[in-house]
N, C-alpha and C positions, 0 to 999 in steps of 0.2 A: 587238534592236531599234535602230537609232541612237536617240541620246537629242538630238534636234535640234526637240525640241517648242516652239514658240513660246507662251509662257504669256503670258496677259492678265489684267487687273483683271476680276475677276466680281463681281457682285453676285446675289444670287438673292433673290426677294421671295416670303417664303411666307406665303399667308392661311389662319391657322388659329385657326379659332372667334372670328373677326372680328380677331383681333390679326396685326398684320403685322409679320414678323422680316427682317431684313435679316442677309444673312451675306456677309462681303466677302473674297474670297480673293487675297493679294498674290501680285504676280509675283517669283519667286527672282530672283536678280541674274543668273545666267547658266545655262544647260543645260549639263551637262555631256558630253564623247563618250568613247566609248569607250578611244582611244586616248590621250591626254592631257588632264589637267583643272588648269585655273590655279586656285590657290585664293586669291591675292591680286592685288590692283591693284599693277600695276608702272608706275613712272614713274621719271624720272634718278634717278641713285645706287641703285637697286636691283642686285643682283646674283644669279646662282645658275642653275640648272639649267631655272628656269621661265622665265628671260630669254633663254636658248639656244634653247626651243623657241620661243618666241616670234621670235627674231631668225631662224630658218630660213623662218618663214612669212611674213615683210616682207623677207625679202632682194632681191624684185624688184620693190622700192618705193623705190628709191635716185635719186639725181639723176643727170645724166648722167657715165659716166665713173668713178662710185662703185662700191666692194665692199663691203659689210656683213660686218666680222670677227664669225664666231660664237662670243664670247669671253666670254658670259653675264654682261657688263656691259653696263647701260641707260645707255650715255650720250647725244651731242648725235647724232650718226649714228643711233643704234637709235631715237631721240625721233625724229627728221623721217621715217625711214621709216615709221612707225607713223603719222604724221599724213597723208602719202601716201596710206597705206593706208585710213586713215579716210577721208578726203577722196574717193578712189575708189569707195569703196562707200558716200558719202552719210553718214557719220557725222558727229559734232562733233568736228572735227580739231584736237585739244589735243595728242596726243603722249604722251599718257599709257591705256596699255592697262586698260581696265576691263570689266565687264559687257557693255558693247555691242559692244568690240571683240571680246572672248573669242565672244560667240555667233556674230558675223560668221566668224570663223575656225573654230569649231564648224562651222557650215552650210556651209564650204568644203573640209571634208575628210572622209575615209573613215576607217573602222574603224582602218587601218593606219597612219595620219597621213598619207598622201598626199592630194594634190589632187582633187578630186572630178571633174574632167576628163582626169586621167592614170593611169595604172596602171603598175605595175613590169613588167608583162609587154609594155608596150608599149617598152620600155626595156633589154631584155635579150634581141636576137636572138641575139646572140654565136654567128653561124651554127648555130643551133641548138640551143647546149648548155641554153640557158634555167636559167642556175643561178649569175650572178654569179661563177663560179668562174674560177681561170686567167689573173687579169689580172695587174695589177702590184701590187696591192694585195687584201687580205683581202677575202672575198662580204661581208661585214658592211660594211666600211669602203665599199665598191664602193656598196651599195644607200644607205647613208648619204650620198655624194656625190651619189647620183641623185636622193634626195628633194630635196635643196636644189636641185636643177636643176628639178624639177617643180614647186617652187613661185614660182621664179623664172618659168618658161614660164607657170605660172597667172595670174601678175600682168602677164604680158606679153600673153596673151589675152584678159586685160579690159580691157588698153589700146588694144588693137587690134580694138575692138569686138563681144569673145567669139563671137572667129568661129574655128574650130578648126584645131589646130596637129597638123599630122602629122609623125609619129618617125618617119625610115628609117632610123636608125642610132643606137644609144648607146654602152650599155658593150661590147665587145668582149676576149675572152682573148687572150693573146698570139697565138695560133697563128691565130685569128680575123682578129683585125688585121694579122698576116702575108698572109692568103689573100685578104684585099679590097685589100693593094697599101695599108694605112694606113702613116704614116710611123712610123718605129721611138720617137719620142718622143710619139705621138700620147696626148691626153689621155682617149681612150676607152677605154684599158686601164686607168684608174682610176675610172671612173664619173664623170667629170668635164667629158665634151662631149654633146652630143645634135644631129643632125643632122634640120633639117626640111625636108621634103619639097614638091614643086611642087604636090602639090594640098591643100597648109594654104590654108585663107582667105585671110589676106594674101599680099600679093605676096614674093618673095625680098628685095626690096630692102626693103620694108618692116618685115620679119621683121627683118632686121639691124640698120636705123637703130632697132627698138624696143629690141633686146638692148642698146643703149647706156645706157637708162634701167633697164635691167632685171640690172646688177650683173656682166655679162659681161665679162671681159677679153680674152677671144677670141672674135672674130667675123671669119668669113669667108663671102664670098658671090658675086654676080656678077662676073666678070672677074678672080677669084683663081682661080690651077690647080686644074682639077680641081673646082669648086666651083658650075659654072653650072646644075647641077640640084639644088641644096640649099642651106641656109644654115645653116653651122656655129656652134653656140653653145657657150663653155664657161668653165670657170671656173680660173684660174693666176693666180700671183706677179705676172707682168707682163703689161702692156698688148698686144693685138696684133691690131689692126681693119683689114683688108682686103676694098673692095670696090669694084674699079676702075670697074663699069660702074654702080655704085648713087651 
C-alpha cells in the first residue's frame, strides 16, 4: 500500500462517567514513500545522495535555458528549483526542502520513484524489445536517464495545465534506432530523449516552448526536418533548440 496518507491534527473527546478526556494526535512531519524517504530537512550547503534524489525530482523547475546538475550539492540553482516547485504547487516558496515539500513529492510519485503520470513502459518501445537493453549505455543507466526525463515532463505537464503528454518514442536500442531512421548520434539510444506526439493535450509549439524552462537542452519541433508530427525533448551537454514554425 502506498504511504501517501494525509495526517490531520485530531482531537477525540470521550465522556466517561461525567469525565471529559481529550486525546490529541499530532501530525508526523511527512509520510514516507516506498521508493525513497527523506530523513532530514535540506537547504543550501547540504550534500549527499538525498540531495541528488531531490534534484532529480525538481530538474524540470529551472529557469529558461537552465539545466540542473545532479551533483548532490544543494547550491543556489537547486534552491531556486525548489522554490519554483514549491510555488508551482502552492507551498511556501522558501527554497528549503522540508516536510511540506517532501509530502508533495511523495504524492507525485509511484513506488518505483517515477512520477504518477508517467511509466517506464511508455518510454521503452524499443521496436518491441521492452527491456532498455541494446543502447549505447547499460539498461540501468538508460532507466535512470529516462527517470530524469519523466520528472522534467511531469513539471512541464503541470505548467501546461496538467494536460496529458503522449510519448511516441523514447529509449531505442541501436538496431531499433537504425530501423526507424534515427541519427547515428541520437540521444534516444542513451535514454536521454523523448518524443511528444500530436495527441498530447498542448500544441507542438506549446510543448517546445515549455521545454525551455524544464531543463531540456535539445528541443526540436515544427519546421525542423522530420519533426512536424512531434516535439522532441532531450538532455545533452550543449544546447540545440530549433522549431522554425514556432
